[in-house]
N, C-alpha and C positions, 0 to 999 in steps of 0.2 A: 504494500499500500504506499510505498514511499512516493510515487508520483502523485497521489492524492495530497498527501500531507505536505510536500514540498510546495505543489502549486498553490493551494489553498492559503498557507501560510505566508509564503511569498506575495501573494495578492494582497492578504490583508494589510502585510507591512508596507507595501508600497502605497497602495490607497489611503493608508492612513487612518484606520478605524480608530475613532477617538478613545483615547487611552482613559479618559475619565469614565466614560460609560464601561470600559471594559472593567475597570477597577471596581465600579458599583455592582457589576454583574457578580465579580469575583468575591466581593464582601458578602452579598446576598447568599452565594453559593456555601461559604464557609460557615454562615450562620445556620443554614439549613442541615449541614454535615455534623454539627455539633453533637457530642455523644455526652450526656450528663447522667446516665444511669449508674447505679452504685457499683455493679460488677462490669462496668464497661471497660473498653481499653481502646486507646488511641496512641500509637506508637510511630515514629519514623527514625530510622537510624542507619547508617553504614555498618554491614556486617562482613567480617572476612570470609568470603567464599571462593574458592577456587584459587586462593593465593592472591586475590585483590580484593579491595574494599567494594561492595555492592550495595545498593538502596535497597531496604526492605521495609515495607509498611505493614502495620497491622490494625484493623478496625473493627469494632463490634461492640453490642450492646450487653452482652452477657457471656462472660469468659467461660461459662459451663456449657455454652452452645459448641457443636463440632466446629472444627477448623476447616476451610477451604482455602488450597492454596490456588491463585490463578496464574497460569503461564501464558504470557501475552503473546499476540502475534507479530504481524510486520513484513519482513524482518525489520527488528527493532524498535517497533510501535510501542512503546510504555502504555499500559492501560490505566495509569493513573488518572489520566484524562477523562475516564470514565468513571471515576469515583462516585460522583453524584448519582448516576445511573445504577449504582449498586447500592445506594442509601437503603432501600428497603431490605436487602438481603441481610443486612447487618443485623436485624432483629433475629434472626435464624440462624447465622452463622458468623464466626469469627473470619473475617476476610483478610488472608495474606496476599499482599501484592508484592512484586519483586521487580526491579528494573534490570532486565538481564544485562550481562556484560555487554558493552558497544550499545547500550539503550539509555535513554532517559538521563536521569539522575547520576546513574552508574557511568555512563558515558562523560557526562558533564563533570565528575570527578576525576575520571582516569584519563580521558581522552585517548587518542589513538595510541600513544606510546605504551600507556600502563594498562592497556585494556587486555593484552594478552592474547592466546590463541582463541578463535572464535570459529567453531564449528558445531554441528548437531550434536557429536559426542561431548564436547566440553559443554555444551548447554545442558545436556542431560545429566553430566556429572555435578554440575553447578545447581541445577533442581533438584538433586539428591540432597545435596547439603542443605539448600533451603528447606526442603521438606523435613530434615532432621532438625534443623535450628527452630522451625514452627511448631513441631511437636513437644520438644523439650522446653520452648519458651513458655507455651501455653499449657503444659502439663498433660499432654494427651498421648494415647498409645498410637493412634494413626490419624492421618488427615484425608480429606477429600482433595483430588486433584482435578481441577476445571482448565482444561488445555484448549486453547482457541488458536484456529488458522494455523499459522506456522509454528507456534507453540506445541500444536498437537503432534507434529511430526517427532521432536524428540520427547514429548511428554508421554507417548506411548513406549518409548524405550524404558523410561523410568518405571511405567507401569509392570512392565515384564521384568524388568531387572529386580524391583524392590517392593514386590506386594506385601511385604510386611509393614511398609510405611503408610499404606493407603486403605480406606474403606472401599474406594471404588475410582475408577477412571471416568471421567465426565468430558466428552469431547463436544466441541461447539465449531461451527465453520470448520468442521473436521477436513483436514488436508490429507488425502491419501496419496498424493504424489502425481507427476505429470506424465507417467509411463502408459498408463491405461487410457483406452478411448481417445488418444491424442487427436488422430486424424478426424474421429467424429466430432470432438469437441471444437476443434478448429473450424470445421465446416460448419458447424451451428453458430458460431459467432460470425462468420463472415455472412451467412446468409441473414442474419438479424441487422448487421449493418447494412447490407444491401437494401433490406426492407426499409430502413430508416434514411436511406441515401446518403450515408456517410462514406462517400467515396475514397476519401484518405484513410480511412479506417479500413477499408477493404484493401486498398492498396499496400498499406503497411502490413497488413497480417499475410498476405500473399507473398511479400517481399521476405518476411522473416521465416515465414514456413511453420509447419507443425512439430518439427523435431526440436524439442528444448536443447539437446546436446549441444547444438550450434549456436545458443543464443549469447549474446553479450548482455551486461547489464542494461543497456539502452533498449535492447530487443526485448528483454522481461518485463521492463517498465512499459513499452510499448503495447504489448499483449496485454498486459493487466489493465492499461488504460481503456484501450478499445474494447476488451472484453466487457469491461463495466459500462462503457457507453453504448454498448449493444443493447442494454436494459436502460432505456431513458429515465423511466420514474425512479428505478432503483438508484441508477448514478446520481441523480439529483437529491435523493433522499441520503444517500450515504455521504454525500459532499456536505450537505446542511448537518448532518450529525457531527461529522469530523471538525467542521469549521467551529460550531460552537463548543465542541469538547476541548479542542487544542485552545482555542484562543480566550476561553473563559474557564481554563482549568484553576481551580482554587489555589492560591499561594503561588502560582508560576509566574516567574519573572519573564521579562523577555528573553533573558539569556536562556532559560529553562526552554523556550519554545524554540530557539535556535539550536541548542543541543538536541532537541527533540528530532529535528529535521536532519542535522548533522550525522545523528546516531543511527538514522535510518539508511542514510546513504552509506555510511561505513559499514553497517551490518550487510547489506545487501551485496556489496561489493565483495565481502568475505565468506558469505554464505551461499552465493549463487552455484558454486559447484555441487554442493550438497542438496541444494533444492532442486536441480535439474535431473537429478540421478536418484531421488528418494523415491522408493515403492514400498508402500505400507505392507503389501501381500509379501514382499521379499524379507521384509524385517520380522515378520511374525504375525500369526493371527490368534495365538493361544496366550490367554490370560488367566492368572489365577484369582483374580477379583472380579467383582461386577463390572461390566463394560456398558456404559451408556452414551448415546449420541443425541444431542438436540440441535437440529440443522434449520436454518432458514430456509423456508419453503421456496423462495424465490432467489436464492444464491446463485449468481452465474459464475461466481470465481472458485468456490469449492462446493460443486454442486450437489444437491441431495441424492442424485443417481448414483453417483459415485461413492458417496458416503454410506449409502443405504447397502450398495454392493460389498462394501468391505465388511460392513456391520453384518450381513447375512453369514460370511465366511468365518467370522470370529467365534472362538471357542471359548465360552467364560461360564463360571457357575451361575450366572444371571445376566441378562441382557436386557436393555430397554432403548427403544428408538422413539424419538417424537420430532415431528415437524412443528416449527414455529411459524404460523400464518403470519400473512403481510409483513414478513422480514426476509431480508436478504442476508448479505455478508455483515457481520457485526450483529446477528440476531438477538444475541443477548442484551445488547444496548439500545436496539431497535425497539424491542418489546420485552423490557426488563421485568414488568409484572407478569406476564406470561410464562419468562423463562423461570421466573422464581416460583410460578406455581408448579411447573413442571419437577424443579427440584424439590419441593416440599412433597409433591406426591409419590416419586419415583426414587428419590436420592437420598434424602435426609434420614428416612427410616433405617438406612443401611448401617448408619452409626450405631454401633452396640451401646454407646452411653449417651446416645439422644434422647430427649423428652420428645413426646408427640408435640408437633407443631401445627399452627393454623395460620391462615392469612390474617393480618391485623385489619 
């Protein structure tokens, strides 16, 4: 999603969106995010993960609630911008967010020089350390893992490697790779672009071709851009979601916004070889913990067709698949209340120390 973030943030800075209005929106968001419950928790700190300092935030209204670690997508797209969208979740879960190496405030602290190795395997090892930190900090035996988009690639590695750490794997915007159905997916995007009269998009897609193995960073961004634009309504909705989330992120300075964009660029450049060769089936379909997928019904980037195909092949003690209606990519944040409803029905009861929960 680097092209989306870069384009919208650059546009906001160029046109000079009034900073006073931005600060007022940020103050209002901070007020709504306030947690004053007796057993609540609000923390932000740098934690030594994988040999470098990385940003970890913890929020929730009741420390007795089960913990849910969020693995953000991107590459390099910190989900702290979506903290306001997760506010309702914090009544039922303690939410742990982590800016991965090369992302957000972790990138702002370390820069390129100190970010170290960046690969799916390194991110998976880092995620394992964060999960260990979260369960020890909150005094839990296990945590839930919510992995979104690119985070779902290495998140599944963690789920297979350390089932003892997790109640369940929860995927959303589930990424199963670019190796399957590639020709068909490419053709569908071109057909939608043709129907919309987007000639430049058709030409770009035909020039780049369907084989991701030959793509450059610019090619990857172009394919993502034109894929999103092939769904006009979904594209406009996603742009609006990201624009407001990035520009009005509570407590974010303009430097934080710049580091957000720079981190995404840095992460994409280094992760592209892993991205274009990743295949979820080759990595494994057997999980020792419950496996849940909640996918946006209208997602054109990580399509529900491919997510469902992988889900059907998964072998797990318990499985659950749900479509989030009227949502595309970033389904959890386009429809946060419906996403929470799905979590409360099919996920939260899996925590053996969880109490019955109901929507407020």
